N, C-alpha and C positions, 0 to 999 in steps of 0.2 A: 817873933811875929812871923818870920818866914816859915819856920817849922810848923807853927800852928796852922798857917794857911795851907801848907802842903799836906799835913796829916789830917786835916779836917776841912777840905775845900768846900764842902756843902754846909759848913757851919753857919750860924746866924749872921755873921759879919765878914767872914774871910774874903769872899768874892768881892764884896763892896769895898773892903779895905784895899785890895789889889787894884780895883778900878780907880779908886780915889788916888792912890799913890801913883798910878800910871798918869793920871791927869796932873798931879802935882809935879811930877818929873818932866812932863811935857812943858809945863810952865817954866822949868829951868832950862829948857832946850835939849832935854834928853830924848833922843829918838827912841821909838818903840823897840827897835831891835836891841838897843843897848840896855834898856830897862829889862827886857826879857832875858837877856844874857845873864843877869844877876842870878836868876833861879838856876840856870845851868851851871854856873860857877859854884853855887852852894852844893849842888849834886856832885860835881866833880871833886870838891874838897871832901865830902862825906865818903865818896868812893875811895879816894886816896887813903883816908884814915881807916877805913874798914879793911883795906888790903884784901887778903884772901877770903874775908867774910862777905865780900861783895859778890853776889851771885848773878847769873843772867836774869833770874826772876826778880831780884832786887832792882837791877837796872831797868827792867821792863816796867816795874811798878813805879819807880821814880819818874821815868819818862812819861808814862801815861798820866800821872798826877800833874806834872808840870805842864804838859800839853793841854790838859783839861782846864787847869787854873788859868793859864794864859789865854786860851781861846775864850773862856768865859769872861775875861776881864777887858776884852776889846769892845 
C-alpha cells in the first residue's frame, strides 16, 4: 500500500488512504511526526537496497513524492 501511495499519489484513493491512516494512528496516540517518519524509513530502506543504483535524481524524486503525499494528507 505504501508503494502504491508513493508511486501514484494522485490516484483515486491514495491521498484519502493516507489521510485516513493518519487519523487512525492519531487515535492510537501516534504523533504526526512519527506517522510521517514511516515514509522516510521506507525511502531509506529502498536507498540502502539500491546501493549504487540510487542516484541524486532518484533521491530527489522520492523526496518530492513523500513531501507531496504528506502535505496533502494533513
